[in-house]
N, C-alpha and C positions, 0 to 999 in steps of 0.2 A: 709313860710312853716314850718321852724324849730320852730318858736314860737307857731304855732298851735299844733305841736307834744308835745311840753313842756306843754302847757295848757291842752291838752287832757290827758296827763299822770298825771298831778296834779289833775285834776278832778276825774280821776279814783281812784287815791290813796285816795283822800278826801272822795269819796263815799264809799270806802272799810272801812275806819275808822269809818264812820257813821254806816255802816251796821254791823260792829262788836260790836258796843255798843248796849246792849240788852235793849229794852224798854219794860217794863211790864205795861200792862193796867189792872187795877183791878177795876171791876165795883163796884158801891155802894152796891149791893147785896153781892158780894164776900167780901167786906170790913166788912160788918155786920157779916158774917159767920166767918171771920178771927178774928175779935174782940172778938166774943163769945168764940172761941176756945182758943185764947190767954188768955182771962180772966180766963178760966177754967184750963189752963195749962201754967201759967206764967213762963217765963225765963227772969228775970230782971238782967241786967248787968250794971255795973258802967262804964261810958265812961272815958277812960284815957284822961287827960287834953290835950294831944298832938294829939288827934284823932278828925278829922272833920267829922261830921255825914252828908254825902252827898251821893247821888246816884252815883255809880261807884267806891266808896272807897272800899278797901279790909279790911274786919274786922280783928282786931287784934287776935292773937292766944289765948289771955286770954278770949275771948268770946267763950262760949260753947253753941251754938244755939240749939234750939229745932227743931223738925221736924213737919211741918204742916201736918194735916191729908190729905190723898190722894184726897178726894173730895172737899177740900177747894178751890183750884184754878185748874179747870179742865185742864188736859194735862200738868201740870207742878208740879214739886216737889220743894218746897222751904223750907228753914229753916227760923227761926225767932228768934229775941231777942227783948226785950223792953229796950230802952235806952232813958233816960230823958223823960219818959212817952210816948214815941212814938214807935209804932210797926214797926220793920224794917224787910223787907223780904230780904233773902239772897240766892243767887244762890250757891248751895252746892259745885259744882266742882271748882269754882273760888273763892268762899268766898266773892264775890262782892255784895254790896248792890244794889238791883234792884228796890226797892220801899220803900218809907217811908210813913207810915200812920200818919198823923198829927191830 
């Protein structure tokens, strides 16, 4: 009985961790609109050598991201930068990378 309680608790905690990680789905149509917007309004930054460009990473303070237009990704406001030729979408409140367009 005690083992079940421990396992149930572990599953709940694991599920909470997964639920807290934001997954952003960007459709091919949205990527096209984003690419056009970013091409017209580039915010290119140089990646520090000690920064790994992965989803979930918090961007360094030296990055000064631009704001995507309101209609780019419906119901979401994202910031962006271009790093190593890749457009990176950022959640403004947490400064976490939520999507990398390759």
